[in-house]
N, C-alpha and C positions, 0 to 999 in steps of 0.2 A: 742674477732676478730670472725666471723665467716668463716669459710676456705671452699670455695666450688668448684665447677671444677675449672682444666685446661684450659686455654684459650690458643689455639694453632693459630687462625688465626688472620690477621691484622685485618679482616672486623667484628669483633665482635663488637657490638656499645660499649661497655664501651674503647676497644681500639680506636676505631674511637674518641672518644670523648676527650680521653688523648693528640692524635694526634694532635687537633683541639687544644687545651688549649696548647700545648706545642709550635705551632705553632703563633697562633693570638691572639693578643692582645684583641682586639674585644670579642672573644670567652671564652677570660679572665675576661672582663669585665660583659660580662652576666652574666657568669654562675657563676661568683662570687668562683671560684676556680683556683688555679694553681697549678704548678707541681713540685715535690721537687725531684730529685736525689741522692742517699749514703747516705750510712751510715751517717757519721758525719754532713751535711747539715739536714738528717731529724731529728736528735737528739737535735740539736741546734731549728731547728723547734719546736719540743714537750717541751723542756725547756721555750721555749719564748709565753707559751700556745696557740699557734694552735690547729686548732682543726682541726685532722686530719678524712675525708672522706673516702678514701677507698686507700687500700695500693696493688699494683701488686710487687710480687715474683718471682723471678726466680725458677720455679720448682728442680733445682739443690741446693738451699737452704737447701730443707731439710727442719730441726727444727726450722731453720736460724729465720721464722718469732718470734720466741722466745723473740728475743733480743732485744727489743721494749715493753714498756706497756705502750698503748696507755688510755688517761684521758677520751676519751668517748668510749664508751662502743660500739656505733654504727658503729664502725670503722669497713668498710669491707675487708675481704684479698682476694684479686684473685690471685693466683696463674697462674702462664703463662711457657710457654713452654720455655728453652733457648733458641731454634732458635728465638720464635716471642720477646723474651725480647732482643736480640740482635738487630733487628729493631727497637722496640722501644724505648731504650736507647739514651739519648741527647748524652751523651760522648761517647769515645773510648773505655775507660775501663771502665768496669761495676762494681759495687758492688752488683747487683741482688734485688734494692729493689727501687721503683720507689712508690710515692705517692701523692693525690690527696689532696688539704687543702683546707680549709676554708678563702679566703681573709679576710684582714679585715685594715682599712684606721689610720693612727693617725692624728690628724691634730696639727696644732702649740699652739691651747689650751690646745693641753693633753699633753705638752711636761713641765719636772719639771726639770728645772735645779738649780744648786748649785748655792752659795756665788761667783765665779769666773768659770764660763761656760768657755769650750773650745768647739768651733759650727763649721762645716764642711758644707760650701754652694758654692752647684754648681749650676749653671745657663745655661739651654741647653745644657750639655751636652748630644751627641747622643749615641755615644757606650755603653752599658752595658755593655760589657766586661771591658769598663774603668770604670764606674760607682761602679762595683763588685771590681774591685780593690782599688777604692779608699774607699769603704766600709769595706774592712778588713785590711787598713792601718787603718780608723778611730777606726775598735776594738781595735786593737794593742798599738792606741798611747791614751788610753781612753778617746777619745772624747763623749762629752753628747747625741750630736745627729746629725745627720744630714739631713739637709735639700736641698731639690733637687727642685730647681725652675724653672719654665715653661719647664716640662721632657717633652725630645724627646724618651724617654722609659717609659715600667710602671715595679714596684719594683718587679712587679714577671716575667718579664721575664727570662725564663732558663738561657741564658746566665749570666746573671748579678747573679742571685741564682748560679749558679756554680762558675764563677770568686771570689764571693765573701766568697766561702766555708763556708756559712753560715752567715755569718759577717750580711747582710739582717734582720736577727733574732734576732742577737745580739745586736744590735745598735740603737736605735730610728730612725726613718727616716719617716721624713713628707714632699709629695710632695706641693707647693703651688705656687703663680703666687709672681713673684720678689718682688711687689708691697707690697703683704699681708707680705713677708719675712722682707723687710725693718720697718717697720710699727711694725711687735713685739720686733726686733733687736732694735728699738731706744727706745721702752716703757721698755724694758729688762737692759738699760744702757750696752746695747753689743757693745762694739767699733767694728767696720766695718774695717777690712786689704784686700785690693782686690789687690789679683796679676795680675800686669799687669805693662807693658814696659816704660808707658808714663807716665810723673813726677812723679817718683816714685824711692826711695829708699833702698837698700840692706834690704833683710828680715831678716836676723840679728843686724841689728843696730835697730830695733823696737822692744816695748816693747809686749810680746806677754805674761805677770803674772796676769795680770788683764782677768774680762768678756770680749773675745775674738769670733770672729768671722773672718774664712780665706774663700774669698770668690774669687771661681775661674772659668771662663766661657771654653769655647773650647778652641780648639788648634788653628782652621783657624778661628776665627773670635775674639776670646778673650771673652771682658765682655761687654754688652750695657753700655749705657751713663748712664742709671738710675740708675746703682753699683758706677760708678767715681764718682756719682756726690754727693751721699748718704755716702762714705767711710770716715771714721776720720783719713786714711793713706793709701797710696798706696806703693805695696811692690813688689820687682823682686828677681830674683834667678840668680845669676850673671852665663852669657853666653862666655864661655874663648873659642870655636872654632868659625864656618864660622854661624851654626845654630842658630837661633833667641828663641826656646822654645823647652821644654821636653814635654813627654809624660803626659797627666794632674797628672793622676794616679799616678807620680814619682814626679812631683812636689808638690801634696797633701802629701804626704808621708817625702820630704824633708820640709814641711812648719809646718807640724803639731810636727814633732818630735823637730823643732828649740824652739815649744811651751814646748812641754815634756821638754827638757833641760832645757829653762829659768826657770819654775814652779820649778824644782829637785833641782835648785842653788841658788833659792830664797827662 
């Protein structure tokens, strides 16, 4: 790494670029860069083979920059003053490190799944925090891939990276259309289980030991008809109170761990 000046101004061109990348998906797409904040998240990013373009380090870290070994020798390290770091950090409690990373995209054709894969599919999930939380559960449950259909947020949204605690780098994650996903799942012989209230049976009465895709929609509108028609089975979580739905990330964790339970006992 090439350590240079200590940046103190929010008007510095590199700082302005960082802020734009944090705030605008259009800027992330145009530049092919996204921001990763935090040591744990950056470690997962590096381990996944992403190319680190620039690292911003809080001056108070001292020699803390040595904790990372960057595969790309062209990675630029820029130190910023503690007061500036507080202004550019996305999260409240900071760890003194923010990186700009080269984005890359996986496609359905890139996915390599085993004999009995477990796939998490999300249709038009809008909130990056929810998507990040689902990715975290997917990592914990050993999911083979997460497929985001007709996405309303990009996979490199800072809030998604943060809420996933880096799981966006540890779980193969693909964005595509619902139609493309359905064709791919059918071609691979993966059973499609849609989480929905209508015409469904309890999730624990449905076999998940074979090749399985659990499909979930938004909390407000659920899944579109194209998924309901494509499903091999409709499943639901029992709701014993007055409300009729759970947060999508909570529901995803429940359903994924039912698949884990069934696979461990069979």
